[in-house]
Structures are given as structure tokens and as C-alpha cells.
C-alpha angles and dihedrals in degrees: 000000000000118000108260094212142349133214116283119264112270095029130098140203116232109212128195092260088066106023093077089064090056090048091053091052092045090051090053092049093048091049093050091046092054092049090054095046093250113149129204124255127184122200134182122282090234133036137181107289091234090068092067095041089055096042111028092037137244093249097056124101088237094063098032099046116002114048124109099225128169143153117257122219090274092058094252119140110238131174134204103241112266092191138005108239099073093055092045091052091046089052091046090054100038094048095047096240091150091075103021102055133059111266131271092045111208119197136173135187144183108217145165116232132193130216130160098233135141104274117240139145108312093003120088134163089241108039137161133236141189107210137183125198127187123195129191111036127092092177121112086234088075091053090051092046092053094046092047089050089053090049088052090060092059090044091053091050094047090245100117092108092049099057136049130205119233121186137186141164120232092187129221134293090275099055094034089063090066090043092052090053090052091048093049090051092049098045095040089068088062100030095129090058094055122095117258092257093053092048086060091045091053091078101028102042117344092186088072089067087067088062097047115128094212109113090219094052091043091054091050091046091054089076096044123118115276122241093224088070090059104045116132120233094265095047091047090051091049091051092047090050091050091052091049091051092049090049090051090050092049093241109151117219145162124221108235111183091191095070111105100145121228100263128078099222096075124107134171110350119043124167143174137194105215135184139192093204098089100054120278116019105294135185112236096176130014140167148126146172126321103177097164100042097088091054092043089058093052102270132115122284100280123158114228145172139180150154141224129213122205106230095198090054091046091052091047089053092048090051094048094052093047095247094147097047093087094038124094124213116243116277112263122195110011097189133014119208111209120193136205103195142024090260091049090048090056091048092047092053092049092047091049090055091049091051091051090052086055090054097259119130104232138167137186135190116288099170106059091248126173117255090257092053091046092054090048089053091049088054091053090051090053091227109176092207135043137176130189116218122202135153092282092054091048092050096047099035088226129108138178110253111209123203101216092201097057103018090235117147131197136176112255133176112244089231090057098049095105094058092041094058101031109125 
């Protein structure tokens, strides 16, 4: 029979043969989060479209080209989240965390995001992120803490040698005004060469031209003025303090004045962890400050910063460097309980449930298979232990426990099976 449908382009199924790798990474990230006092938050998959227009920015590629936006049955415009920060900030404001929680507030999330992009390795239309947001500190110490925490993730996954940290400052509204004027003057001289989108950005937000994916625009942007030459005294002091903190923490970095990030809410510190091990240079983790976003979304004036890590790109990197070759998937079924009769089948199912309550992964036949078929199934499961239950075993309360790896058998009381097979 022909397949009725297939998964949409730019999405992927995650099957058991791969999902355990994601679970291992998620466990590591949750452990590191707990050690740093970062607590989990979960937000809706879709939000009111206005949230992303106000936060991400009307001049970004995300808002202009990539969002999945539609009207619900009530005529309201809603959007599948294209990134995690806006929803986290909205939740921070709406739930009054600014006054209710100890400051700084540290939050993390695992989330699926949606962008209409051209699918390629490490870039899907539905993709997944691990993100961290910190609210309440304007000090460069918070920037250094967040970046060092991100570095610790790569250390924990043995990836420190595979990524490099690049940092920049994009200043504040005051010093960016002078920078915008310089950019407009520079790009205006080559306006006709810019793509149509960047011609519109030239007046609305010329910094967005620096983030354009068009090769022509990127080549023109390479010679544009650099923001570091326009920083005001306060922003320069903040950037100098960040660098001093990172030096003190032993976190290696390179200053890259071309980093602007693709979202409008950033100010001052921006940073990326990039790698050459998944094809062309790719950002695995990126973030920065967004000190005005909380207030923009209706909350109090609270400084904030955060980052997001692309989990598909992280997994691709781990695969390419051979991280999983020495790792073993979690053990599945520990013991399989085969049965020879209807009464034995009932007993096997009951015993399997008792073993699970004792923390032992156990399975029994659910399909009325022959003993031969049951043993074949046990082999597919990779169960290291197996017992065969018949009327004699039920009457005596004793079975023969077989080690499927060595072929060795030993008599074991049914009541003692858990201890006999416990790893």
C-alpha cells in the first residue's frame, strides 16, 4: 500500500537508535544547569505574532522571511516560535519573576523552533535549542559568567578543541546612532548593488545588512565600518571589563567585530562559539545582551542576557568528531520471560511488572508466539537474560535463568529473579 503522507520538508524523525544520544546530551546540560543554579522554564510552542515583531525586529530575516505565521480560528495572528528568548522574556514579565525570584534570575529551556529556511546539514525548518537566559545584572561579570558556562558545556562534551569563542560589542542605542550614520554613508555609495531587502534595511536598520546571507551583500559588508570604532565610553568600559573577566577565568576568545547576531534585541556583548567541523564555518552556540527587551515587552527596566545552542548542529559536531564511537546506548530489556502456556503467559506478564517495579527492565510475550519465535524476539531485544516459564516452573516456583551471552544456565527462584539479574 502506498504511503499516504511523508514528513514535511525540513523536518526529521528521531528514532530510538539516535534518540539516546540526545538524551545523553540533555542529561549533561540539565546537570550543568543545576550546578550553576539555572532552573528550567517551559513556554508555549506558539505566541502572538506581535511578540516577535516587537522583540526579534521587523528588519530581521527571521521576521521578514522565515516565520510560520497564521490566523487562528478567532482571527488572531499567531506564530510558531522562531527562537526561544522572546517567549522566555514574555513569561518572565507576565509571571512577575522580576520581583518574585532572587536576582539574577537564571532560566534554561529545551525547545523546538520553526523557521522557513532552505534545509541543509544542521539547519532544519523545525529545529531544537537549549537556551539560557539571565535577568537582573548589568555588570560585565554576568556576561563572563554566561560565556564561561557555555564554554563549560563544550568542555564537558570533550569539544573544547573543536570550537572557538568569538566576541564583540555592538554598543548601545547612543553609540549605535553614530555607527548607523557611518553605515548608511558607506552602503549608500553602493546601494544599487545591494539586494532588495538590504536596500530597505539601509534606511530602517543598516546593521542588518551586515547579517545578510547574499554573497554580494556580504562582500560589500566586509569593508564596512566596524562598531568597535564607535563605542561610547560606557560600552567600551563594559567590553574591556568583559575581556578582563574572561582572561581571569582562562576562557580563550577572539574579538570578531563582524558579529552582530541576527536579532534586533541585542546590545553591547554578543558572542558565538563556531566550528569548522560541520562543513562551512557554523555557529553552534550564540548569544549576547538584551538590556532593553524586558521593558520593550511591557516589563520593568531589567538588564538581561542569554544564549541558545542548536542541538542538531551540536549532534552533527559530536558525530563528526567520533564522540559516540566509544559510547554505548543504554541497556534495554534486561530479562525476557518466555512462556509455554496461557497460564504461564499470565504469570510471565505479572512477573515482568513486578520486576519493573523493582527497577529491572523486563518484557514478556504479547503476541501468542511459539517458544522459538519468542526466543528469536528476545535475541532482537538483546536481552542478556531469559527464562522459560511453563506449568512445572509455576508449580515449583523455580526456573532456569539463562545468560544469553554465555549460554550458562542456573536454577533460580522466581521470587529471587530481580537480585539474580540486577546489574
